[in-house]
VEXPA-537465 format. One record per residue (C-alpha): residue in one letter; y, x, z. Coordinates in nm, 2 decimals, padded with zeros to 4 digits. Last residue first. Example, Ala and Ser with C-alpha at 12.3 -4.5 7.8 and 13.67 -1.06 7.14 Angstrom:
2
+------+--------+--------+--------+
| resn |      y |      x |      z |
+------+--------+--------+--------+
|    S | -00.11 |  01.37 |  00.71 |
|    A | -00.45 |  01.23 |  00.78 |
+------+--------+--------+--------+
END
This chain:
342
+------+--------+--------+--------+
| resn |      y |      x |      z |
+------+--------+--------+--------+
|    X | -02.16 |  00.04 |  00.09 |
|    X | -01.79 |  00.02 |  00.12 |
|    X | -01.64 | -00.33 |  00.12 |
|    X | -01.41 | -00.50 | -00.13 |
|    X | -01.64 | -00.54 | -00.43 |
|    X | -01.46 | -00.53 | -00.76 |
|    X | -01.33 | -00.78 | -01.02 |
|    X | -01.20 | -00.63 | -01.34 |
|    X | -01.40 | -00.87 | -01.55 |
|    X | -01.19 | -01.16 | -01.42 |
|    X | -00.88 | -01.03 | -01.59 |
|    X | -00.59 | -00.98 | -01.34 |
|    X | -00.28 | -01.17 | -01.45 |
|    X |  00.07 | -01.15 | -01.29 |
|    X |  00.31 | -01.44 | -01.38 |
|    X |  00.30 | -01.61 | -01.04 |
|    X |  00.40 | -01.27 | -00.88 |
|    X |  00.71 | -01.23 | -01.09 |
|    X |  00.94 | -01.52 | -00.98 |
|    X |  00.87 | -01.47 | -00.61 |
|    X |  00.92 | -01.10 | -00.68 |
|    X |  01.30 | -01.15 | -00.67 |
|    X |  01.28 | -01.20 | -00.29 |
|    X |  01.15 | -00.85 | -00.25 |
|    X |  01.44 | -00.72 | -00.47 |
|    X |  01.69 | -00.91 | -00.26 |
|    X |  01.54 | -00.76 |  00.06 |
|    X |  01.57 | -00.41 | -00.08 |
|    X |  01.94 | -00.48 | -00.15 |
|    X |  02.01 | -00.62 |  00.19 |
|    X |  01.83 | -00.35 |  00.37 |
|    X |  02.05 | -00.09 |  00.18 |
|    X |  01.89 |  00.13 | -00.08 |
|    X |  02.04 |  00.00 | -00.40 |
|    X |  02.31 |  00.25 | -00.49 |
|    X |  02.06 |  00.51 | -00.61 |
|    X |  01.71 |  00.35 | -00.56 |
|    X |  01.55 |  00.36 | -00.22 |
|    X |  01.19 |  00.29 | -00.28 |
|    X |  01.05 | -00.05 | -00.37 |
|    X |  00.68 |  00.02 | -00.38 |
|    X |  00.44 | -00.25 | -00.53 |
|    X |  00.06 | -00.22 | -00.49 |
|    X | -00.15 | -00.41 | -00.74 |
|    X | -00.52 | -00.51 | -00.75 |
|    X | -00.82 | -00.49 | -00.97 |
|    X | -00.70 | -00.22 | -01.21 |
|    X | -00.87 | -00.15 | -01.54 |
|    X | -00.58 |  00.10 | -01.61 |
|    X | -00.49 | -00.05 | -01.95 |
|    X | -00.54 | -00.41 | -01.82 |
|    X | -00.32 | -00.37 | -01.51 |
|    X | -00.07 | -00.16 | -01.70 |
|    X | -00.01 | -00.43 | -01.95 |
|    X |  00.01 | -00.69 | -01.67 |
|    X |  00.28 | -00.48 | -01.50 |
|    X |  00.48 | -00.45 | -01.82 |
|    X |  00.45 | -00.83 | -01.89 |
|    X |  00.55 | -00.91 | -01.53 |
|    X |  00.86 | -00.70 | -01.56 |
|    X |  00.97 | -00.88 | -01.88 |
|    X |  00.88 | -01.22 | -01.75 |
|    X |  01.08 | -01.18 | -01.43 |
|    X |  01.38 | -01.07 | -01.65 |
|    X |  01.55 | -00.74 | -01.73 |
|    X |  01.28 | -00.59 | -01.51 |
|    X |  01.23 | -00.22 | -01.49 |
|    X |  00.91 | -00.02 | -01.45 |
|    X |  00.94 |  00.33 | -01.31 |
|    X |  00.72 |  00.63 | -01.38 |
|    X |  00.87 |  00.67 | -01.73 |
|    X |  01.20 |  00.75 | -01.56 |
|    X |  01.06 |  01.09 | -01.45 |
|    X |  01.26 |  01.18 | -01.14 |
|    X |  01.02 |  01.48 | -01.09 |
|    X |  00.77 |  01.24 | -00.95 |
|    X |  00.78 |  01.42 | -00.62 |
|    X |  01.16 |  01.38 | -00.63 |
|    X |  01.16 |  01.00 | -00.65 |
|    X |  01.51 |  00.87 | -00.69 |
|    X |  01.44 |  00.60 | -00.94 |
|    X |  01.60 |  00.59 | -01.29 |
|    X |  01.89 |  00.41 | -01.45 |
|    X |  02.01 |  00.44 | -01.81 |
|    X |  01.73 |  00.24 | -01.97 |
|    X |  01.76 | -00.05 | -01.74 |
|    X |  02.13 | -00.05 | -01.75 |
|    X |  02.13 | -00.08 | -02.13 |
|    X |  01.86 | -00.35 | -02.12 |
|    X |  02.08 | -00.55 | -01.88 |
|    X |  01.95 | -00.64 | -01.54 |
|    X |  01.84 | -00.95 | -01.37 |
|    X |  02.06 | -01.21 | -01.53 |
|    X |  02.06 | -01.58 | -01.44 |
|    X |  02.39 | -01.57 | -01.26 |
|    X |  02.56 | -01.23 | -01.30 |
|    X |  02.91 | -01.33 | -01.18 |
|    X |  02.84 | -01.29 | -00.81 |
|    X |  03.07 | -01.00 | -00.75 |
|    X |  03.05 | -00.74 | -00.47 |
|    X |  02.93 | -00.47 | -00.70 |
|    X |  02.59 | -00.37 | -00.55 |
|    X |  02.53 | -00.67 | -00.32 |
|    X |  02.62 | -00.92 | -00.59 |
|    X |  02.38 | -00.74 | -00.83 |
|    X |  02.11 | -00.78 | -00.57 |
|    X |  02.16 | -01.16 | -00.55 |
|    X |  02.15 | -01.18 | -00.93 |
|    X |  01.82 | -01.00 | -00.94 |
|    X |  01.78 | -00.63 | -01.04 |
|    X |  01.42 | -00.55 | -00.98 |
|    X |  01.32 | -00.19 | -00.99 |
|    X |  00.95 | -00.13 | -01.02 |
|    X |  00.76 |  00.15 | -00.85 |
|    X |  00.39 |  00.09 | -00.93 |
|    X |  00.06 |  00.17 | -00.77 |
|    X | -00.25 |  00.01 | -00.94 |
|    X | -00.53 | -00.01 | -00.69 |
|    X | -00.90 |  00.00 | -00.81 |
|    X | -01.11 | -00.18 | -00.55 |
|    X | -01.47 | -00.07 | -00.52 |
|    X | -01.74 | -00.02 | -00.79 |
|    X | -01.76 |  00.36 | -00.82 |
|    X | -02.07 |  00.47 | -01.01 |
|    X | -01.95 |  00.81 | -01.12 |
|    X | -01.86 |  00.67 | -01.46 |
|    X | -01.65 |  00.41 | -01.28 |
|    X | -01.45 |  00.68 | -01.09 |
|    X | -01.41 |  00.91 | -01.40 |
|    X | -01.28 |  00.62 | -01.60 |
|    X | -01.05 |  00.51 | -01.31 |
|    X | -00.91 |  00.86 | -01.28 |
|    X | -00.85 |  00.91 | -01.65 |
|    X | -00.69 |  00.56 | -01.70 |
|    X | -00.47 |  00.62 | -01.40 |
|    X | -00.34 |  00.95 | -01.54 |
|    X | -00.26 |  00.79 | -01.88 |
|    X | -00.10 |  00.48 | -01.70 |
|    X |  00.15 |  00.68 | -01.50 |
|    X |  00.11 |  00.83 | -01.15 |
|    X | -00.10 |  00.79 | -00.85 |
|    X | -00.46 |  00.65 | -00.85 |
|    X | -00.57 |  00.43 | -00.56 |
|    X | -00.95 |  00.42 | -00.55 |
|    X | -01.20 |  00.21 | -00.37 |
|    X | -01.46 |  00.36 | -00.14 |
|    X | -01.84 |  00.32 | -00.20 |
|    X | -01.92 |  00.66 | -00.05 |
|    X | -02.05 |  00.80 | -00.38 |
|    X | -01.75 |  00.67 | -00.57 |
|    X | -01.50 |  00.82 | -00.33 |
|    X | -01.68 |  01.15 | -00.34 |
|    X | -01.69 |  01.16 | -00.72 |
|    X | -01.31 |  01.09 | -00.73 |
|    X | -01.26 |  01.37 | -00.48 |
|    X | -01.45 |  01.62 | -00.69 |
|    X | -01.27 |  01.51 | -01.01 |
|    X | -00.93 |  01.55 | -00.87 |
|    X | -00.70 |  01.24 | -00.82 |
|    X | -00.81 |  01.06 | -00.51 |
|    X | -00.59 |  00.84 | -00.29 |
|    X | -00.88 |  00.67 | -00.13 |
|    X | -00.94 |  00.30 | -00.08 |
|    X | -01.10 |  00.12 |  00.22 |
|    X | -01.19 | -00.24 |  00.27 |
|    X | -01.28 | -00.32 |  00.62 |
|    X | -01.49 | -00.64 |  00.65 |
|    X | -01.67 | -00.60 |  00.98 |
|    X | -02.04 | -00.68 |  01.04 |
|    X | -02.14 | -00.31 |  01.06 |
|    X | -01.83 | -00.26 |  01.27 |
|    X | -02.00 | -00.45 |  01.56 |
|    X | -02.13 | -00.14 |  01.73 |
|    X | -01.78 |  00.02 |  01.71 |
|    X | -01.64 | -00.29 |  01.89 |
|    X | -01.90 | -00.26 |  02.16 |
|    X | -01.85 |  00.12 |  02.22 |
|    X | -02.19 |  00.25 |  02.33 |
|    X | -02.26 |  00.44 |  02.01 |
|    X | -01.93 |  00.62 |  02.01 |
|    X | -02.04 |  00.98 |  02.08 |
|    X | -02.36 |  00.92 |  01.89 |
|    X | -02.17 |  00.87 |  01.57 |
|    X | -02.20 |  00.52 |  01.42 |
|    X | -02.48 |  00.42 |  01.18 |
|    X | -02.44 |  00.05 |  01.12 |
|    X | -02.32 |  00.07 |  00.76 |
|    X | -01.95 |  00.06 |  00.87 |
|    X | -02.03 |  00.35 |  01.09 |
|    X | -02.19 |  00.54 |  00.80 |
|    X | -01.86 |  00.47 |  00.61 |
|    X | -01.66 |  00.62 |  00.89 |
|    X | -01.88 |  00.92 |  00.92 |
|    X | -01.86 |  01.00 |  00.55 |
|    X | -01.48 |  00.94 |  00.55 |
|    X | -01.45 |  01.19 |  00.84 |
|    X | -01.64 |  01.46 |  00.65 |
|    X | -01.43 |  01.38 |  00.34 |
|    X | -01.11 |  01.44 |  00.52 |
|    X | -01.23 |  01.74 |  00.72 |
|    X | -01.33 |  01.92 |  00.40 |
|    X | -00.99 |  01.83 |  00.24 |
|    X | -00.79 |  01.94 |  00.55 |
|    X | -00.94 |  02.29 |  00.56 |
|    X | -00.61 |  02.46 |  00.62 |
|    X | -00.34 |  02.22 |  00.75 |
|    X | -00.48 |  02.24 |  01.10 |
|    X | -00.39 |  01.97 |  01.35 |
|    X | -00.14 |  01.96 |  01.63 |
|    X | -00.01 |  01.62 |  01.51 |
|    X |  00.35 |  01.75 |  01.44 |
|    X |  00.22 |  02.07 |  01.28 |
|    X | -00.01 |  01.87 |  01.06 |
|    X |  00.26 |  01.64 |  00.94 |
|    X |  00.50 |  01.94 |  00.89 |
|    X |  00.25 |  02.09 |  00.64 |
|    X |  00.30 |  01.80 |  00.40 |
|    X |  00.01 |  01.74 |  00.17 |
|    X | -00.22 |  01.48 |  00.33 |
|    X | -00.59 |  01.42 |  00.30 |
|    X | -00.54 |  01.06 |  00.20 |
|    X | -00.67 |  00.71 |  00.31 |
|    X | -00.58 |  00.35 |  00.25 |
|    X | -00.72 |  00.11 |  00.51 |
|    X | -00.74 | -00.27 |  00.52 |
|    X | -00.72 | -00.51 |  00.81 |
|    X | -00.72 | -00.89 |  00.76 |
|    X | -01.09 | -00.97 |  00.74 |
|    X | -01.12 | -01.00 |  01.12 |
|    X | -00.80 | -00.94 |  01.31 |
|    X | -00.89 | -00.86 |  01.68 |
|    X | -01.23 | -00.71 |  01.60 |
|    X | -01.08 | -00.53 |  01.30 |
|    X | -00.82 | -00.36 |  01.53 |
|    X | -01.09 | -00.28 |  01.78 |
|    X | -01.30 | -00.10 |  01.53 |
|    X | -01.01 |  00.06 |  01.35 |
|    X | -00.88 |  00.22 |  01.66 |
|    X | -01.22 |  00.35 |  01.77 |
|    X | -01.31 |  00.48 |  01.43 |
|    X | -00.98 |  00.66 |  01.38 |
|    X | -01.01 |  00.82 |  01.73 |
|    X | -01.37 |  00.93 |  01.66 |
|    X | -01.27 |  01.12 |  01.34 |
|    X | -01.02 |  01.34 |  01.52 |
|    X | -00.66 |  01.32 |  01.39 |
|    X | -00.45 |  01.48 |  01.12 |
|    X | -00.74 |  01.50 |  00.87 |
|    X | -00.71 |  01.12 |  00.80 |
|    X | -00.35 |  01.09 |  00.69 |
|    X | -00.33 |  00.71 |  00.66 |
|    X | -00.22 |  00.59 |  00.32 |
|    X | -00.18 |  00.30 |  00.33 |
|    X | -00.23 |  00.17 |  00.68 |
|    X | -00.31 | -00.18 |  00.59 |
|    X | -00.19 | -00.54 |  00.64 |
|    X | -00.32 | -00.88 |  00.55 |
|    X | -00.17 | -01.22 |  00.48 |
|    X | -00.08 | -01.51 |  00.70 |
|    X | -00.05 | -01.56 |  01.08 |
|    X |  00.24 | -01.31 |  01.10 |
|    X |  00.35 | -01.14 |  01.42 |
|    X |  00.00 | -01.03 |  01.54 |
|    X | -00.09 | -00.89 |  01.20 |
|    X |  00.24 | -00.71 |  01.18 |
|    X |  00.21 | -00.55 |  01.52 |
|    X | -00.14 | -00.44 |  01.45 |
|    X | -00.04 | -00.28 |  01.12 |
|    X |  00.24 | -00.10 |  01.31 |
|    X | -00.01 |  00.06 |  01.54 |
|    X | -00.23 |  00.15 |  01.24 |
|    X |  00.07 |  00.31 |  01.07 |
|    X |  00.17 |  00.55 |  01.36 |
|    X |  00.40 |  00.82 |  01.22 |
|    X |  00.63 |  00.59 |  01.02 |
|    X |  00.80 |  00.67 |  00.69 |
|    X |  01.14 |  00.61 |  00.53 |
|    X |  01.25 |  00.98 |  00.58 |
|    X |  01.00 |  01.21 |  00.75 |
|    X |  01.12 |  01.20 |  01.11 |
|    X |  00.85 |  01.42 |  01.25 |
|    X |  00.56 |  01.25 |  01.09 |
|    X |  00.43 |  01.08 |  00.77 |
|    X |  00.22 |  00.77 |  00.73 |
|    X |  00.24 |  00.47 |  00.48 |
|    X |  00.26 |  00.10 |  00.59 |
|    X |  00.11 | -00.18 |  00.38 |
|    X |  00.18 | -00.54 |  00.32 |
|    X | -00.05 | -00.81 |  00.20 |
|    X | -00.09 | -01.11 | -00.03 |
|    X |  00.26 | -01.10 | -00.17 |
|    X |  00.39 | -01.45 | -00.25 |
|    X |  00.77 | -01.43 | -00.20 |
|    X |  00.73 | -01.58 |  00.15 |
|    X |  00.48 | -01.30 |  00.24 |
|    X |  00.72 | -01.04 |  00.12 |
|    X |  01.02 | -01.20 |  00.29 |
|    X |  00.83 | -01.19 |  00.62 |
|    X |  00.74 | -00.83 |  00.57 |
|    X |  01.11 | -00.75 |  00.49 |
|    X |  01.22 | -00.91 |  00.81 |
|    X |  00.96 | -00.71 |  01.00 |
|    X |  01.09 | -00.39 |  00.85 |
|    X |  01.45 | -00.49 |  00.93 |
|    X |  01.36 | -00.55 |  01.29 |
|    X |  01.17 | -00.21 |  01.29 |
|    X |  01.48 | -00.03 |  01.17 |
|    X |  01.69 | -00.20 |  01.43 |
|    X |  01.47 | -00.08 |  01.71 |
|    X |  01.45 |  00.27 |  01.56 |
|    X |  01.82 |  00.32 |  01.50 |
|    X |  01.88 |  00.29 |  01.12 |
|    X |  01.79 |  00.50 |  00.82 |
|    X |  01.56 |  00.23 |  00.67 |
|    X |  01.19 |  00.20 |  00.73 |
|    X |  00.94 |  00.15 |  00.45 |
|    X |  00.70 | -00.13 |  00.37 |
|    X |  00.46 | -00.10 |  00.07 |
|    X |  00.41 | -00.44 | -00.09 |
|    X |  00.08 | -00.60 | -00.18 |
|    X | -00.07 | -00.80 | -00.47 |
|    X | -00.42 | -00.93 | -00.47 |
|    X | -00.61 | -01.01 | -00.79 |
|    X | -00.94 | -00.87 | -00.68 |
|    X | -00.94 | -00.79 | -00.31 |
|    X | -00.74 | -00.50 | -00.17 |
|    X | -00.72 | -00.65 |  00.17 |
|    X | -00.90 | -00.99 |  00.21 |
|    X | -00.75 | -01.28 |  00.01 |
|    X | -00.74 | -01.63 |  00.16 |
|    X | -00.37 | -01.64 |  00.21 |
|    X | -00.23 | -01.84 |  00.50 |
|    X |  00.04 | -02.10 |  00.42 |
|    X |  00.36 | -01.98 |  00.60 |
|    X |  00.45 | -02.03 |  00.97 |
|    X |  00.82 | -01.98 |  01.04 |
|    X |  00.92 | -01.64 |  01.18 |
|    X |  01.10 | -01.68 |  01.51 |
|    X |  00.86 | -01.46 |  01.72 |
|    X |  01.07 | -01.16 |  01.62 |
|    X |  01.44 | -01.21 |  01.57 |
|    X |  01.60 | -01.34 |  01.24 |
+------+--------+--------+--------+
END
């Protein structure tokens, strides 16, 4: 399907990272850039059709596999292409660029797409990202939090003097721009709570519980994102993997589910990090358990390249499979959070 040919879908009424929202992280496949973007747009369309409320784009540079270097640019493309749903750079590597550039781009993006732009932030950890952007790796945490302070002040009507005449920046005090931080250390968690940012803990439930408890104890009341890496073996995906369509009605056997793990080196290939679905009900039950245990207000799904299941067709089939999972997800009303920094 070429661009500008996506059928209109019923718009969602959720703003980014709002309570009960479910989003999908989009990655690029190892294809020529034009084709890779075509596939990314197709997967975004499939995500909205399956019931995802939003899509997100993570940042890395210099050909980092599966990632894009300009997530805010891609967010703008996606929001222009699709009339439904929201999009976010998630995470954007804040210390890699000057504070004022982030504010200008976000100001005009939120002016063009009110209540549909979100932002996930991180200080970054890959030195190549900083070399590629001509920024310093040292001191990135201090620059990160200094930028977040200025950005939140701008959202509260106190922009930096250098941007005070920009009309879009001046209107940011009326903008809805939900922001979450990938914070794990106690100092960063406290900063996120103080600034009114949401939080996006990495890792397993035990680590999420610790981070969220610290965040709430520090007064944090923003979105609390649950990041999960499920593997969804649908009948369509099975037909892609072994060329046979004889698995009707079966997602994945219990034996295969236990034997397979995700190729995520930074997680040390720990199979406990991955949630598998033998049925839509099975996967939804696991996700719902984590939502409650982690006091999460919204969910972010990442379908990374799994061994033997990394083709565009396979990932697309997994996205389609979530049409049966999303209606089964439950977010207790007491987990609701405010979407805007204060």
